[in-house]
N, CA, C and O of each residue as an XYZ file, in Angstrom:
648
protein
N      -2.808    -20.839      6.858
C      -2.352    -19.550      7.065
C      -3.738    -18.575      7.366
O      -4.589    -18.751      6.494
N      -4.037    -17.831      8.158
C      -5.061    -17.042      8.349
C      -4.534    -15.849      7.999
O      -3.544    -15.289      8.469
N      -5.706    -15.291      6.620
C      -5.492    -13.871      6.219
C      -6.447    -13.548      6.060
O      -7.458    -14.244      5.956
N      -6.314    -12.001      5.986
C      -7.390    -10.774      6.053
C      -6.987     -9.813      5.521
O      -5.872     -9.294      5.465
N      -8.223     -9.499      4.996
C      -7.789     -8.204      4.036
C      -8.435     -6.187      4.961
O      -9.587     -5.755      4.995
N      -7.674     -5.780      5.293
C      -8.225     -4.715      5.577
C      -7.418     -3.669      5.499
O      -6.294     -3.851      5.031
N      -7.883     -2.123      6.017
C      -7.761     -0.758      5.052
C      -6.369     -0.618      5.502
O      -6.056     -1.267      6.500
N      -5.430      0.156      4.906
C      -4.575      0.845      5.197
C      -4.584      1.727      6.460
O      -5.578      2.214      6.998
N      -3.097      1.862      6.893
C      -2.933      2.604      8.356
C      -2.210      3.324      8.155
O      -1.345      2.824      7.436
N      -1.987      4.455      8.411
C      -0.489      4.981      7.957
C       1.149      4.503      8.839
O       2.309      4.814      8.567
N       0.394      3.367     10.305
C       1.746      2.805     10.207
C       2.282      1.849      8.963
O       3.473      1.545      8.899
N       1.438      1.451      8.099
C       1.863      0.537      6.883
C       2.874      0.617      5.593
O       3.295     -0.265      4.845
N       3.106      2.137      5.639
C       3.568      2.364      4.748
C       4.844      1.936      4.744
O       5.321      1.538      3.682
N       5.773      1.945      6.163
C       7.052      1.570      5.872
C       7.154     -0.107      5.079
O       7.933     -0.474      4.200
N       6.415     -0.632      5.549
C       6.083     -2.068      5.464
C       5.266     -2.075      3.536
O       5.644     -3.086      2.944
N       4.750     -1.577      3.053
C       4.255     -1.287      1.623
C       5.562     -0.948      0.923
O       6.059     -1.723      0.106
N       6.087      0.156      1.233
C       7.060      0.511      0.832
C       8.509     -0.517      0.832
O       9.327     -0.298     -0.061
N       8.744     -1.417      1.650
C       9.653     -2.496      1.669
C       8.942     -3.578      0.976
O       9.770     -4.391      0.564
N       7.534     -3.971      0.633
C       6.964     -4.859      0.008
C       7.228     -4.703     -1.702
O       7.774     -5.506     -2.458
N       6.774     -3.690     -1.930
C       7.067     -2.672     -3.203
C       8.419     -3.278     -3.819
O       8.473     -4.148     -4.688
N       9.503     -2.639     -3.189
C      10.882     -2.931     -3.585
C      10.786     -3.935     -3.721
O      10.169     -4.369     -4.694
N      11.402     -4.813     -2.730
C      11.246     -5.893     -2.888
C      10.758     -7.193     -3.981
O      11.327     -8.172     -4.465
N       9.458     -6.630     -4.056
C       8.218     -7.764     -5.334
C       8.993     -6.894     -7.209
O       9.100     -7.487     -8.282
N       9.303     -5.673     -6.957
C      10.160     -5.251     -8.223
C      11.588     -5.992     -7.842
O      12.023     -6.608     -8.816
N      12.197     -6.060     -6.990
C      13.753     -6.238     -7.551
C      13.715     -7.451     -7.529
O      14.437     -8.104     -8.283
N      12.616     -8.202     -6.404
C      13.061     -9.834     -6.460
C      11.837    -10.522     -7.644
O      11.979    -11.306     -8.582
N      11.078    -10.076     -7.292
C      10.284    -11.276     -8.327
C      10.037    -10.498    -10.125
O       9.864    -11.214    -11.112
N      10.076     -9.014    -10.185
C       9.789     -7.814    -11.779
C      11.556     -8.474    -12.488
O      11.778     -8.621    -13.690
N      12.338     -8.699    -11.620
C      13.638     -9.338    -12.069
C      13.479    -10.659    -12.928
O      14.382    -10.964    -13.707
N      12.544    -11.312    -12.824
C      12.229    -12.424    -13.544
C      12.181    -12.465    -15.140
O      12.667    -13.155    -16.036
N      11.389    -11.430    -15.025
C      10.741    -10.647    -16.344
C      11.769     -9.536    -16.824
O      12.444     -9.701    -17.840
N      11.822     -8.799    -16.315
C      12.151     -7.472    -16.463
C      13.801     -7.234    -16.492
O      14.231     -7.982    -15.615
N      14.842     -6.575    -17.065
C      16.731     -6.834    -16.816
C      16.742     -5.660    -15.646
O      15.961     -4.869    -15.118
N      17.964     -6.010    -15.589
C      18.295     -5.010    -14.036
C      18.267     -3.438    -14.808
O      18.181     -2.719    -13.813
N      18.288     -2.546    -15.945
C      17.795     -1.704    -15.963
C      16.641     -1.371    -15.813
O      16.408     -0.491    -14.984
N      15.566     -1.961    -16.555
C      14.904     -1.935    -16.255
C      13.755     -2.171    -14.437
O      12.949     -1.397    -13.920
N      14.134     -3.262    -14.093
C      13.636     -3.354    -12.468
C      14.462     -2.252    -11.797
O      14.225     -2.012    -10.613
N      15.448     -1.535    -12.467
C      16.000     -0.099    -11.336
C      15.068      0.836    -11.652
O      14.446      1.398    -10.750
N      14.879      1.086    -12.784
C      14.132      2.333    -13.588
C      12.391      2.442    -12.674
O      11.697      3.370    -12.258
N      12.266      0.826    -12.702
C      10.848      1.061    -12.168
C      10.789      1.538    -10.439
O      10.194      2.482     -9.920
N      11.514      0.651     -9.929
C      11.422      0.626     -8.519
C      11.868      2.331     -7.697
O      11.263      2.851     -6.760
N      13.128      2.896     -8.454
C      13.042      4.537     -8.478
C      11.942      5.162     -8.726
O      11.817      6.307     -8.294
N      10.882      4.541     -9.489
C       9.513      5.179     -9.716
C       8.119      5.244     -8.022
O       7.067      5.865     -7.874
N       8.947      4.196     -7.034
C       8.421      3.869     -6.003
C       9.163      4.343     -4.737
O       9.000      3.573     -3.791
N       9.940      5.420     -4.480
C      11.161      5.226     -3.698
C      10.511      5.917     -2.555
O      11.224      6.032     -1.558
N       9.175      6.457     -2.481
C       8.714      7.989     -1.201
C       7.398      6.789     -0.686
O       6.314      6.325     -1.038
N       8.357      6.737      0.312
C       7.184      5.647      1.846
C       5.938      7.203      2.366
O       4.958      6.990      3.081
N       6.133      8.007      2.063
C       5.172      9.316      2.378
C       3.807      8.978      1.084
O       2.592      9.121      1.220
N       4.397      8.618      0.175
C       3.952      8.398     -0.815
C       1.847      7.692     -0.774
O       0.732      7.886     -1.260
N       2.533      6.949      0.082
C       0.570      5.670      0.475
C      -0.141      6.754      1.048
O      -1.265      7.146      0.732
N       0.677      7.240      1.989
C      -0.428      8.089      3.269
C      -0.695      9.386      2.389
O      -1.563     10.158      2.797
N       0.000      9.693      1.185
C      -0.898     10.901      0.214
C      -1.798     10.463     -0.484
O      -2.753     11.222     -0.651
N      -1.845      9.043     -1.175
C      -2.757      8.436     -1.998
C      -3.733      8.193     -1.237
O      -4.821      8.542     -1.695
N      -3.741      7.717     -0.231
C      -4.713      7.119      0.964
C      -5.053      8.900      1.339
O      -6.250      8.967      1.622
N      -4.807      9.427      1.371
C      -5.308     11.013      1.755
C      -6.488     11.540      0.485
O      -7.692     11.725      0.664
N      -6.114     11.618     -0.141
C      -6.378     11.656     -1.791
C      -7.719     10.964     -2.239
O      -8.230     11.208     -3.332
N      -8.192     10.194     -1.442
C      -9.188      9.782     -1.600
C      -8.972      7.986     -2.548
O      -9.955      7.354     -2.936
N      -7.650      7.535     -2.721
C      -7.421      5.986     -2.950
C      -7.286      5.448     -1.777
O      -6.761      5.955     -0.786
N      -8.048      3.793     -1.952
C      -8.326      2.807     -0.823
C      -7.192      2.005     -1.152
O      -7.079      1.570     -2.299
N      -6.488      1.803     -0.429
C      -5.234      0.624     -0.384
C      -5.987     -0.116      0.889
O      -6.503      0.311      1.922
N      -5.770     -1.647      0.225
C      -6.460     -2.771      0.878
C      -5.018     -3.315      1.392
O      -3.969     -2.877      0.920
N      -5.045     -3.915      2.001
C      -3.744     -4.182      2.805
C      -3.816     -6.126      3.039
O      -4.914     -6.416      3.514
N      -3.194     -7.003      2.879
C      -3.514     -8.451      3.516
C      -2.438     -8.552      4.356
O      -1.335     -8.033      4.188
N      -2.868     -9.368      5.437
C      -2.347     -9.195      6.526
C      -2.114    -10.692      7.376
O      -2.964    -11.338      6.764
N      -1.567    -11.624      8.319
C      -1.640    -12.487      8.748
C      -2.028    -11.969      9.833
O      -2.419    -10.817     10.022
N      -1.826    -13.616     11.243
C      -1.854    -12.909     12.450
C      -1.229    -11.918     13.258
O      -1.740    -11.213     14.129
N      -0.207    -11.954     12.903
C       0.663    -10.432     13.296
C       0.114     -8.989     12.831
O       0.333     -8.027     13.566
N      -0.560     -8.827     11.683
C      -1.113     -7.646     11.395
C      -0.613     -6.873     10.851
O      -0.967     -5.694     10.824
N       0.534     -7.453     10.166
C       1.407     -7.375      9.454
C       1.255     -7.506      7.772
O       0.918     -8.530      7.177
N       1.635     -6.032      7.084
C       1.124     -6.516      5.786
C       2.128     -7.086      4.806
O       3.317     -6.768      4.792
N       1.394     -8.194      3.760
C       1.719     -9.165      3.433
C       2.543     -8.942      1.820
O       3.567     -9.188      1.182
N       0.955     -8.164      1.767
C       0.825     -7.663      0.187
C      -0.006     -6.901      0.096
O      -0.761     -7.141      1.038
N      -0.520     -5.788     -0.665
C      -1.731     -4.696     -0.690
C      -2.097     -4.761     -2.349
O      -1.516     -5.453     -3.185
N      -2.850     -4.148     -2.497
C      -3.736     -3.279     -3.619
C      -3.821     -1.661     -3.415
O      -3.417     -1.129     -2.381
N      -4.301     -1.044     -4.335
C      -4.814      0.340     -4.144
C      -5.612      0.814     -5.540
O      -5.254      0.872     -6.717
N      -6.663      1.077     -4.958
C      -7.851      1.188     -5.826
C      -8.390      2.612     -5.830
O      -9.062      2.987     -4.869
N      -8.038      3.760     -7.261
C      -8.290      4.819     -7.139
C     -10.035      4.741     -7.267
O     -10.489      3.754     -7.845
N     -11.213      6.011     -6.608
C     -12.011      5.738     -7.088
C     -13.033      5.984     -8.092
O     -14.262      5.905     -8.077
N     -11.837      6.429     -9.309
C     -12.471      5.764    -10.986
C     -12.243      4.478    -11.465
O     -12.228      4.288    -12.681
N     -12.044      3.477    -10.599
C     -11.927      2.254    -10.988
C     -10.332      1.727    -11.119
O      -9.943      0.559    -11.132
N      -9.822      2.518    -11.178
C      -8.340      2.278    -11.206
C      -7.111      1.412    -10.400
O      -6.276      1.996     -9.709
N      -7.122      0.134    -10.564
C      -6.392     -0.521     -9.962
C      -4.755     -0.211     -9.865
O      -4.137     -0.816    -10.741
N      -4.116      0.413     -9.192
C      -2.309      0.924     -9.638
C      -1.955      0.551     -9.051
O      -1.322      1.506     -8.600
N      -1.644     -0.453     -8.285
C      -1.079     -1.296     -7.446
C      -1.535     -2.268     -7.564
O      -2.760     -2.301     -7.678
N      -0.853     -3.379     -7.588
C      -0.703     -4.912     -7.206
C       0.613     -5.502     -6.375
O       0.882     -6.428     -7.140
N       1.607     -5.588     -5.326
C       2.503     -6.129     -4.394
C       1.818     -6.945     -3.708
O       0.889     -6.778     -2.917
N       2.641     -8.319     -4.274
C       2.898     -9.409     -2.594
C       4.603     -9.231     -2.299
O       5.354     -9.086     -3.263
N       5.046     -9.249     -1.138
C       6.207     -9.394     -0.802
C       6.317    -11.195     -1.665
O       5.335    -11.907     -1.879
N       8.170    -11.645     -2.108
C       8.092    -12.277     -2.699
C       7.881    -13.559     -1.445
O       7.203    -14.555     -1.697
N       8.396    -13.408     -0.424
C       8.407    -14.707      0.523
C       6.521    -15.198      0.703
O       6.234    -16.180      1.388
N       5.561    -14.475      0.091
C       4.485    -14.785      0.281
C       3.672    -15.268     -0.969
O       2.542    -15.757     -0.970
N       4.525    -15.012     -2.068
C       3.316    -15.218     -3.374
C       3.573    -16.419     -3.289
O       4.381    -17.064     -2.620
N       2.398    -16.809     -4.430
C       1.474    -18.256     -4.405
C       1.144    -19.080     -3.114
O       1.346    -20.254     -2.806
N       0.278    -17.508     -2.173
C      -0.460    -18.054     -1.362
C      -1.879    -17.516     -1.655
O      -2.644    -17.592     -0.694
N      -2.316    -17.060     -2.640
C      -3.575    -16.889     -2.649
C      -3.796    -14.896     -2.736
O      -4.695    -14.257     -3.283
N      -2.732    -14.462     -2.055
C      -3.330    -12.852     -1.557
C      -3.544    -12.097     -2.825
O      -4.461    -11.284     -2.931
N      -2.833    -12.319     -3.642
C      -3.062    -11.183     -4.667
C      -4.443    -11.390     -5.107
O      -5.161    -10.393     -5.181
N      -4.892    -12.470     -5.391
C      -5.990    -13.341     -5.693
C      -7.012    -12.392     -4.867
O      -7.709    -11.579     -5.473
N      -7.092    -12.574     -2.995
C      -7.868    -12.316     -2.504
C      -8.069    -11.141     -2.612
O      -9.266    -11.037     -2.882
N      -7.344     -9.578     -2.537
C      -6.894     -8.703     -2.429
C      -7.642     -8.158     -3.902
O      -8.527     -7.312     -3.775
N      -7.315     -8.604     -5.193
C      -8.302     -8.620     -6.090
C      -9.510     -8.374     -6.119
O     -10.074     -7.473     -6.740
N     -10.335     -9.840     -4.876
C     -11.737    -10.135     -5.154
C     -12.132     -8.933     -3.825
O     -13.309     -8.578     -3.871
N     -11.453     -8.411     -2.893
C     -11.888     -7.503     -2.275
C     -11.910     -6.242     -2.891
O     -12.766     -5.455     -2.486
N     -11.349     -5.976     -3.551
C     -11.423     -4.634     -4.722
C     -12.634     -4.635     -5.517
O     -13.534     -3.797     -5.575
N     -12.499     -5.604     -6.045
C     -14.006     -5.399     -6.484
C     -15.040     -5.664     -6.015
O     -16.079     -5.517     -6.659
N     -15.005     -6.441     -3.906
C     -16.429     -5.743     -3.641
C     -16.710     -4.288     -3.285
O     -17.747     -3.785     -2.853
N     -15.431     -3.686     -3.598
C     -15.539     -2.305     -3.030
C     -16.100     -1.461     -4.160
O     -16.995     -0.617     -4.196
N     -15.291     -1.959     -5.056
C     -15.678     -1.168     -6.619
C     -17.862     -1.665     -6.728
O     -18.925     -1.084     -6.947
N     -17.584     -2.424     -6.548
C     -19.157     -2.653     -6.548
C     -19.841     -1.753     -5.588
O     -20.524     -0.909     -6.166
N     -19.866     -1.661     -3.913
C     -20.283     -0.970     -3.315
C     -20.299      0.537     -3.407
O     -21.091      1.306     -2.862
N     -18.885      0.924     -4.499
C     -18.885      2.594     -4.629
C     -20.072      2.579     -6.383
O     -20.415      3.691     -6.784
N     -20.496      1.466     -7.114
C     -21.210      1.461     -8.254
C     -19.841      1.468     -9.273
O     -19.722      2.259    -10.209
N     -19.422      1.040     -9.121
C     -17.984      1.551    -10.201
C     -17.942      0.071    -11.258
O     -17.635     -1.073    -10.921
N     -18.309      0.511    -12.433
C     -18.865     -1.046    -13.407
C     -17.614     -1.375    -14.348
O     -17.593     -2.430    -14.982
N     -16.426     -0.314    -14.431
C     -15.011     -1.055    -14.939
C     -14.048     -0.873    -13.837
O     -13.915      0.129    -13.133
N     -13.477     -1.840    -13.793
C     -12.028     -1.867    -12.973
C     -10.683     -2.191    -14.463
O     -10.610     -3.078    -15.314
N     -10.050     -1.298    -14.240
C      -8.642     -1.417    -15.056
C      -7.709     -1.264    -14.290
O      -7.629     -0.630    -13.238
N      -6.582     -2.206    -15.153
C      -5.380     -1.845    -14.424
C      -3.879     -1.537    -15.900
O      -4.216     -1.031    -16.970
N      -2.393     -1.937    -15.646
C      -1.680     -1.544    -15.844
C      -0.744     -3.176    -15.934
O       0.337     -2.875    -16.441
N      -0.750     -3.880    -15.802
C       0.250     -5.271    -14.906
C       1.276     -4.788    -15.621
O       1.494     -4.043    -16.576
N       2.138     -5.828    -14.415
C       3.588     -6.548    -15.314
C       3.781     -7.745    -15.879
O       3.183     -8.483    -15.095
N       4.159     -8.329    -16.603
C       4.773     -9.442    -16.673
C       4.061    -10.917    -15.496
O       3.487    -12.003    -15.579
N       4.409    -10.313    -14.863
C       4.775    -11.417    -13.871
C       2.996    -11.591    -13.029
O       2.385    -12.558    -12.575
N       2.640     -9.930    -13.168
C       1.321     -9.789    -12.330
C       0.114    -10.458    -13.429
O      -0.739    -11.266    -13.060
N       0.241     -9.959    -14.779
C      -1.084    -10.129    -15.815
C      -1.570    -11.660    -15.237
O      -2.629    -11.878    -14.649
N      -0.560    -12.616    -15.546
C      -1.514    -14.005    -14.868
C      -2.563    -14.028    -14.047
O      -3.618    -14.656    -14.138
N      -2.030    -13.005    -12.929
C      -3.168    -13.491    -11.430
C      -4.267    -12.578    -11.890
O      -5.429    -12.982    -11.828
N      -3.979    -11.322    -12.368
C      -5.229    -10.901    -13.117
C      -6.780    -11.242    -14.162
O      -7.943    -10.881    -14.343
N      -5.419    -12.478    -14.746
C      -6.633    -13.528    -15.902
C      -6.999    -14.107    -15.122
O      -8.225    -14.027    -15.196
N      -6.692    -14.791    -14.217
C      -7.233    -15.585    -13.098
C      -8.136    -15.181    -12.455
O      -9.122    -15.895    -12.268
N      -8.066    -14.216    -12.062
C      -9.390    -12.924    -11.261
C     -10.358    -12.600    -12.253
O     -11.305    -11.943    -11.822
N     -10.384    -12.953    -13.764
C     -11.270    -12.245    -14.431
C     -11.049    -11.199    -15.614
O     -11.738    -10.891    -16.586
N     -10.170    -10.901    -15.276
C      -9.838     -9.643    -16.226
C      -9.010     -9.825    -17.568
O      -7.885    -10.295    -17.733
N      -9.786     -9.382    -18.340
C      -9.186     -9.086    -19.886
C      -8.176     -8.605    -20.359
O      -7.925     -7.418    -20.149
N      -7.444     -9.295    -21.020
C      -6.067     -8.633    -21.387
C      -6.798     -7.322    -22.634
O      -7.607     -7.841    -23.403
N      -6.599     -5.942    -22.834
C      -6.517     -5.781    -24.022
C      -5.304     -5.677    -24.543
O      -4.987     -6.643    -25.236
N      -4.629     -4.953    -24.458
C      -3.195     -4.910    -24.941
C      -1.740     -4.567    -23.943
O      -1.623     -4.352    -22.736
N      -0.675     -4.636    -25.138
C       0.850     -4.545    -24.582
C       1.141     -3.126    -24.466
O       1.291     -2.449    -25.482
N       1.223     -2.671    -23.405
C       1.828     -1.203    -23.740
C       3.136     -1.234    -23.526
O       3.343     -1.630    -22.379
N       4.287     -0.959    -24.201
C       5.593     -0.392    -24.577
C       5.778      0.920    -24.494
O       5.517      1.595    -25.490
N       6.191      1.461    -23.479
C       6.741      2.788    -23.102
C       7.933      2.953    -22.517
O       8.426      1.905    -22.098
N       8.536      3.896    -22.359
C       9.468      4.217    -21.555
C       9.453      5.190    -19.883
O       8.712      6.112    -19.543
N      10.341      4.659    -19.289
C      10.306      5.631    -17.847
C      11.457      5.845    -17.510
O      12.274      4.951    -17.730
N      11.847      6.937    -16.949
C      12.776      7.498    -16.413
C      13.357      6.574    -15.550
O      12.773      5.913    -14.692
N      15.036      6.564    -15.942
C      15.891      5.311    -14.873
C      16.887      6.236    -14.534
O      16.782      7.407    -14.901
N      18.026      5.771    -13.748
C      18.915      6.468    -13.137
C      20.075      7.212    -14.263
O      20.806      8.186    -14.085
N      19.899      6.307    -15.492
C      20.811      6.640    -16.883
C      20.195      7.225    -18.041
O      20.497      7.332    -19.230
N      19.267      7.556    -17.335
C      18.330      7.951    -18.629
C      16.806      7.378    -19.016
O      16.285      6.858    -18.030
N      16.167      7.354    -19.925
C      15.069      6.318    -20.540
C      15.215      5.233    -20.570
O      16.144      4.781    -21.240
N      14.548      4.573    -20.014
C      14.236      3.205    -20.193
C      13.277      2.307    -20.877
O      12.250      2.420    -20.209
N      13.103      1.670    -21.619
C      12.265      0.983    -22.620
C      11.327     -0.270    -21.483
O      12.237     -0.998    -21.085
N      10.366     -0.640    -21.024
C       9.628     -0.552    -20.425
C       8.317     -1.479    -21.132
O       8.122     -1.388    -22.344
N       7.487     -2.331    -20.305
C       6.213     -2.980    -21.203
C       5.616     -3.320    -20.047
O       6.304     -3.713    -19.105
N       4.349     -3.225    -19.959
C       3.049     -4.229    -19.474
C       1.982     -4.041    -20.294
O       2.085     -3.568    -21.426
N       0.912     -4.402    -19.761
C      -0.206     -4.843    -20.228
C      -1.269     -4.203    -19.864
O      -1.690     -4.319    -18.713
N      -1.908     -3.386    -20.821
C      -3.601     -2.877    -20.167
C      -4.619     -3.824    -20.153
O      -4.983     -4.305    -21.226
N      -5.161     -4.182    -19.064
C      -6.473     -4.866    -18.379
C      -7.774     -4.428    -18.015
O      -8.095     -3.349    -17.517
N      -8.476     -5.391    -18.324
C      -9.484     -4.598    -17.453
C     -10.614     -5.567    -17.215
O     -10.517     -6.532    -17.974
N     -11.884     -5.638    -16.230
C     -12.624     -6.178    -15.713
C     -14.237     -5.405    -15.746
O     -14.444     -4.368    -15.115
N     -14.947     -5.858    -16.297
C     -17.134     -4.805    -15.697
C     -16.981     -5.683    -14.812
O     -16.480     -6.781    -15.055
N     -17.308     -5.390    -13.898
C     -18.112     -5.544    -12.698
C     -19.575     -4.900    -12.124
O     -19.903     -3.812    -12.597
N     -20.019     -5.217    -11.621
C     -21.290     -4.858    -11.022
C     -22.484     -5.269    -12.158
O     -23.672     -5.069    -11.905
């Protein structure tokens, strides 16, 4: 399987939305309950959001195969925050997330960012650990769900680069 990492294009927005929803609902459901995954997915319901984030200075790196269709992506903000890392459920275990994290690290070094940081889900945090991120602490908080506030958690993680 030949995979390459490229920058986001406007026409990727629909695919990235589908990847996000599939990952949350199918992969996220392995660690979070139905109410938590519904609330999490509801926070990612806007296709236009990808274009807006790219226009605001964030870089979205996309893992694609021969057909140039996105299979996974990450979003790196100019301050070193990795806001999202999602892989389509049919493509997990292929090393795409690690390749994206390496590409984000290369970009951070180019931008002279010394610290990458993220809030990783229960299922994503092992990938970040394999990529050399340090687990700082578990974050317990609430997000707004269809029926009101829903308790959920993730992990604050960081990696010194450059």
